[in-house]
LUMNU-11684 format. One record per residue (C-alpha): residue number from 1; residue in one letter; x, y, z. Coordinates in steps of 0.02 Angstrom, whole numbers. Layout:
! LUMNU-11684
NODE   n res     c1     c2     c3
NODE NUM   A      X      Y      Z
...
! end
This chain:
! LUMNU-11684
NODE   n res     c1     c2     c3
NODE   1   L      0      0      0
NODE   2   F    142    119     43
NODE   3   K    226     89   -126
NODE   4   K     62    120   -218
NODE   5   L     33    280   -120
NODE   6   F    213    337   -153
NODE   7   F    196    313   -341
NODE   8   F     25    400   -340
NODE   9   V    101    553   -255
NODE  10   I    245    556   -380
NODE  11   L    121    541   -525
NODE  12   V     13    685   -461
NODE  13   A    167    793   -430
NODE  14   S    233    758   -604
NODE  15   A     65    801   -682
NODE  16   S     60    964   -584
NODE  17   V    234   1013   -642
NODE  18   G    192    966   -822
NODE  19   S     31   1068   -814
NODE  20   Y    126   1217   -744
NODE  21   K    255   1210   -884
NODE  22   L    119   1191  -1016
NODE  23   N     19   1338   -949
NODE  24   G    178   1441   -942
NODE  25   N    213   1402  -1125
NODE  26   Y     35   1449  -1172
NODE  27   A     59   1619  -1091
NODE  28   K    225   1644  -1180
NODE  29   I    153   1590  -1347
NODE  30   S      7   1711  -1326
NODE  31   R    126   1854  -1284
NODE  32   A    239   1810  -1431
NODE  33   K     88   1812  -1548
NODE  34   I     40   1987  -1487
NODE  35   L    219   2050  -1508
NODE  36   L    236   1978  -1683
NODE  37   A     69   2053  -1734
NODE  38   S    128   2223  -1673
NODE  39   T    270   2228  -1800
NODE  40   S    253   2258  -1985
NODE  41   T    326   2088  -2030
NODE  42   S    282   2005  -2194
NODE  43   V    324   1841  -2278
NODE  44   A    305   1917  -2452
NODE  45   D    493   1937  -2475
NODE  46   I    533   1769  -2395
NODE  47   I    436   1648  -2504
NODE  48   P    525   1616  -2670
NODE  49   T    437   1702  -2815
NODE  50   S    451   1688  -3003
NODE  51   S    410   1872  -3029
NODE  52   G    526   2021  -3026
NODE  53   N    715   2008  -3037
NODE  54   V    737   1855  -2927
NODE  55   P    663   1698  -3007
NODE  56   V    641   1539  -2908
NODE  57   R    805   1445  -2884
NODE  58   E    910   1570  -2978
NODE  59   F   1066   1490  -2905
NODE  60   K   1080   1307  -2953
NODE  61   K   1266   1270  -2931
NODE  62   V   1326   1309  -2756
NODE  63   A   1502   1306  -2685
NODE  64   I   1534   1295  -2498
NODE  65   S   1696   1321  -2403
NODE  66   G   1749   1310  -2222
NODE  67   F   1648   1152  -2187
NODE  68   A   1788   1026  -2218
NODE  69   S   1966   1060  -2164
NODE  70   S   2099    927  -2134
NODE  71   S   2214   1056  -2053
NODE  72   N   2081   1087  -1921
NODE  73   N   2022    905  -1920
NODE  74   F   1846    971  -1948
NODE  75   A   1704    922  -2062
NODE  76   D   1515    947  -2052
NODE  77   N   1386    896  -2182
NODE  78   F   1240    996  -2109
NODE  79   V   1248   1130  -2244
NODE  80   P   1265   1016  -2396
NODE  81   L   1121    909  -2333
NODE  82   S   1016   1065  -2300
NODE  83   L   1052   1136  -2472
NODE  84   F   1008    971  -2555
NODE  85   A    845    965  -2458
NODE  86   K    809   1140  -2526
NODE  87   D    819   1069  -2705
NODE  88   F    994   1130  -2746
NODE  89   T   1013    968  -2843
NODE  90   E   1121   1020  -2991
NODE  91   S   1286   1028  -2899
NODE  92   I   1355   1066  -2726
NODE  93   K   1544   1090  -2733
NODE  94   V   1642   1073  -2571
NODE  95   L   1802   1177  -2571
NODE  96   T   1930   1101  -2454
NODE  97   D   2115   1091  -2417
NODE  98   N   2111    902  -2438
NODE  99   V   1988    813  -2553
NODE 100   K   2025    640  -2484
NODE 101   F   1990    699  -2306
NODE 102   A   1831    791  -2356
NODE 103   R   1760    647  -2457
NODE 104   K   1794    524  -2317
NODE 105   R   1711    635  -2186
NODE 106   L   1564    702  -2286
NODE 107   V   1510    553  -2391
NODE 108   S   1406    450  -2270
NODE 109   P   1253    337  -2278
NODE 110   A   1146    494  -2257
NODE 111   T   1222    575  -2412
NODE 112   V   1205    414  -2513
NODE 113   Y   1026    373  -2465
NODE 114   S    967    553  -2487
NODE 115   G   1042    566  -2661
NODE 116   L   1164    703  -2611
NODE 117   A   1311    590  -2657
NODE 118   D   1256    603  -2839
NODE 119   V   1280    792  -2847
NODE 120   I   1415    832  -2719
NODE 121   L   1585    879  -2791
NODE 122   F   1753    911  -2707
NODE 123   E   1893   1028  -2755
NODE 124   E   2052   1080  -2668
NODE 125   F   2097   1262  -2647
NODE 126   D   2215   1377  -2553
NODE 127   T   2163   1539  -2472
NODE 128   N   2231   1651  -2609
NODE 129   E   2133   1746  -2739
NODE 130   D   2182   1645  -2893
NODE 131   S   2159   1475  -2811
NODE 132   I   1988   1522  -2744
NODE 133   S   1925   1600  -2906
NODE 134   N   1981   1447  -3004
NODE 135   A   1893   1331  -2882
NODE 136   L   1734   1433  -2898
NODE 137   Q   1724   1417  -3087
NODE 138   G   1563   1335  -3142
NODE 139   T   1465   1388  -2987
NODE 140   D   1345   1533  -2967
NODE 141   A   1333   1545  -2776
NODE 142   W   1457   1526  -2634
NODE 143   I   1433   1502  -2447
NODE 144   A   1596   1531  -2352
NODE 145   F   1603   1488  -2167
NODE 146   N   1740   1527  -2041
NODE 147   V   1804   1679  -2135
NODE 148   T   1915   1799  -2039
NODE 149   S   1911   1987  -2063
NODE 150   S   2087   1978  -2137
NODE 151   L   2033   1847  -2265
NODE 152   L   1872   1937  -2312
NODE 153   P   1954   2055  -2442
NODE 154   I   2037   1904  -2527
NODE 155   F   1873   1809  -2531
NODE 156   A   1780   1960  -2601
NODE 157   A   1911   1987  -2738
NODE 158   A   1902   1802  -2784
NODE 159   A   1713   1811  -2796
NODE 160   V   1722   1961  -2912
NODE 161   K   1852   1873  -3020
NODE 162   S   1752   1712  -3031
NODE 163   S   1583   1668  -3106
NODE 164   V   1480   1679  -2945
NODE 165   K   1330   1794  -2937
NODE 166   R   1291   1767  -2752
NODE 167   V   1398   1754  -2595
NODE 168   V   1358   1723  -2412
NODE 169   F   1508   1757  -2300
NODE 170   A   1506   1702  -2117
NODE 171   V   1642   1808  -2036
NODE 172   Q   1704   1766  -1861
NODE 173   L   1758   1921  -1767
NODE 174   Q   1868   1939  -1615
NODE 175   N   1805   2032  -1461
NODE 176   D   1888   2194  -1513
NODE 177   E   1799   2185  -1682
NODE 178   S   1624   2145  -1619
NODE 179   G   1567   2322  -1578
NODE 180   P   1447   2434  -1675
NODE 181   D   1469   2497  -1854
NODE 182   V   1576   2351  -1914
NODE 183   C   1494   2338  -2085
NODE 184   F   1640   2306  -2204
NODE 185   S   1584   2450  -2315
NODE 186   P   1730   2441  -2441
NODE 187   I   1700   2254  -2465
NODE 188   C   1513   2281  -2489
NODE 189   E   1544   2419  -2616
NODE 190   Q   1668   2309  -2712
NODE 191   L   1545   2164  -2723
NODE 192   S   1397   2274  -2766
NODE 193   A   1493   2364  -2904
NODE 194   A   1534   2195  -2982
NODE 195   G   1352   2140  -2977
NODE 196   V   1381   2007  -2845
NODE 197   L   1235   1991  -2723
NODE 198   Y   1311   1978  -2550
NODE 199   T   1260   1937  -2373
NODE 200   I   1387   1952  -2233
NODE 201   V   1346   1872  -2065
NODE 202   K   1459   1920  -1920
NODE 203   Y   1475   1805  -1770
NODE 204   G   1583   1781  -1617
NODE 205   E   1603   1629  -1506
NODE 206   L   1529   1465  -1570
NODE 207   R   1489   1303  -1482
NODE 208   P   1475   1139  -1580
NODE 209   M   1293   1096  -1547
NODE 210   G   1131   1049  -1635
NODE 211   E   1006   1180  -1690
NODE 212   G    863   1239  -1581
NODE 213   K    947   1202  -1414
NODE 214   Y    961   1383  -1359
NODE 215   P    891   1546  -1428
NODE 216   Y    988   1656  -1548
NODE 217   R    971   1836  -1604
NODE 218   I   1003   1911  -1777
NODE 219   V   1034   2098  -1783
NODE 220   R   1072   2233  -1911
NODE 221   G   1255   2245  -1958
NODE 222   A   1274   2417  -1880
NODE 223   L   1239   2346  -1707
NODE 224   P   1361   2252  -1595
NODE 225   I   1358   2062  -1606
NODE 226   P   1238   1994  -1473
NODE 227   S   1331   1923  -1324
NODE 228   L   1298   1826  -1164
NODE 229   T   1335   1979  -1058
NODE 230   R   1161   2051  -1081
NODE 231   S   1059   2053   -922
NODE 232   N    909   1964   -999
NODE 233   S   1005   1815  -1068
NODE 234   P    928   1651  -1008
NODE 235   V   1007   1573   -855
NODE 236   G   1129   1437   -910
NODE 237   S   1130   1500  -1089
NODE 238   F   1269   1448  -1206
NODE 239   P   1361   1533  -1349
NODE 240   L   1287   1526  -1522
NODE 241   S   1261   1348  -1586
NODE 242   T   1355   1299  -1744
NODE 243   Q   1201   1221  -1822
NODE 244   D   1093   1373  -1788
NODE 245   L   1221   1475  -1884
NODE 246   Y   1229   1343  -2022
NODE 247   R   1040   1349  -2039
NODE 248   V   1042   1538  -2061
NODE 249   L   1177   1526  -2195
NODE 250   A   1088   1388  -2291
NODE 251   E    922   1481  -2290
NODE 252   A    998   1650  -2332
NODE 253   V   1079   1594  -2495
NODE 254   D    918   1616  -2595
NODE 255   L    825   1735  -2478
NODE 256   P    800   1899  -2574
NODE 257   K    773   1997  -2413
NODE 258   T    954   1965  -2364
NODE 259   Y   1034   2021  -2528
NODE 260   N   1163   2159  -2507
NODE 261   N   1147   2164  -2318
NODE 262   V   1260   2138  -2167
NODE 263   Y   1199   2054  -2008
NODE 264   G   1263   2001  -1838
NODE 265   I   1212   1841  -1749
NODE 266   G   1240   1784  -1571
NODE 267   P   1156   1709  -1418
NODE 268   G    975   1758  -1389
NODE 269   T    877   1809  -1236
NODE 270   T    722   1742  -1151
NODE 271   L    619   1848  -1270
NODE 272   D    704   1770  -1422
NODE 273   S    661   1600  -1349
NODE 274   E    477   1646  -1337
NODE 275   I    471   1706  -1517
NODE 276   L    560   1550  -1581
NODE 277   I    443   1436  -1481
NODE 278   Y    293   1526  -1554
NODE 279   M    353   1513  -1734
NODE 280   K    390   1328  -1713
NODE 281   S    219   1300  -1632
NODE 282   Q    139   1371  -1789
NODE 283   G    229   1244  -1897
NODE 284   W    319   1380  -1996
NODE 285   P    461   1309  -2101
NODE 286   E    640   1358  -2063
NODE 287   R    645   1475  -2212
NODE 288   I    502   1580  -2140
NODE 289   Q    578   1581  -1965
NODE 290   V    751   1634  -2025
NODE 291   G    679   1757  -2151
NODE 292   L    578   1848  -2018
NODE 293   L    723   1854  -1897
NODE 294   M    846   1928  -2022
NODE 295   G    854   2115  -1992
NODE 296   D    776   2222  -1857
NODE 297   M    620   2122  -1814
NODE 298   M    683   2068  -1642
NODE 299   E    744   2244  -1609
NODE 300   K    567   2309  -1639
NODE 301   I    490   2168  -1538
NODE 302   E    606   2204  -1391
NODE 303   Q    551   2386  -1394
NODE 304   K    368   2331  -1394
NODE 305   Y    403   2206  -1256
NODE 306   E    484   2338  -1145
NODE 307   A    337   2454  -1176
NODE 308   L    219   2313  -1129
NODE 309   L    313   2282   -967
NODE 310   R    311   2468   -925
NODE 311   G    123   2471   -952
NODE 312   Q     99   2320   -839
NODE 313   R    205   2399   -702
NODE 314   S    109   2563   -715
NODE 315   A    -57   2470   -704
NODE 316   A      2   2373   -552
NODE 317   E     59   2532   -463
NODE 318   S   -101   2628   -496
! end
């Protein structure tokens, strides 16, 4: 009888905790819905369209770099798999310092069974302008990860010299580079003048981790990179996840809203978590989620959120 009673108490307590968490999420989802509705967000420039100057799947042959490096003993197939799932099925070229290493690490049962192995290519390159531009021949888009600010001018010059029409550069900045107004204006002007559509995503510390584990924040390029030092960061929060960054890069490559823009990305706050939970609860695909977050949407939502809290405090005091 004692054992039965003990397990009954545990069961009731667990149900109470579960109900509390569920009700808490309902409240957060409702608040997130109100905050999203208060901004002038639209999915019109996120869904691919065949009208205007950006036809559906304009970029069919994509090169990626920074995702397979024997010198760093690093390889990750998240981006090639994501691109293949997005119907980039003509060719995905992996630029690497060692083809044998890259092929061994990136060709897996997942790539074979998905069909990615039929379109993935490998080519060696060095980080100099001529080597990069030669490796990019025959491609029309390029996603470069783990770019340093010192390598960025070389990468931009190689893009201009090559056949690519679209670049997405993920640039890791040191602490002394992560402040406001780091927008790489000369690089942007160079790419724009050559007719290369660019997106530059600045980031700081990364942690190898799956996507969706912790919130992240995307901001306008003129703002400092989000960091964990903000007072409203979640307790126990971690640096930006590698796969959250990879997801943003993979979605941005054919996202017209991001063309010719600079962004920063870093750890999110409790508010970011609420917005992400709401978007996922609506079943919105990753493209919609990332597309809405690119830019100043969270900046506007945070302003609305603070105004909402001020109103609640004033009402409580009166």
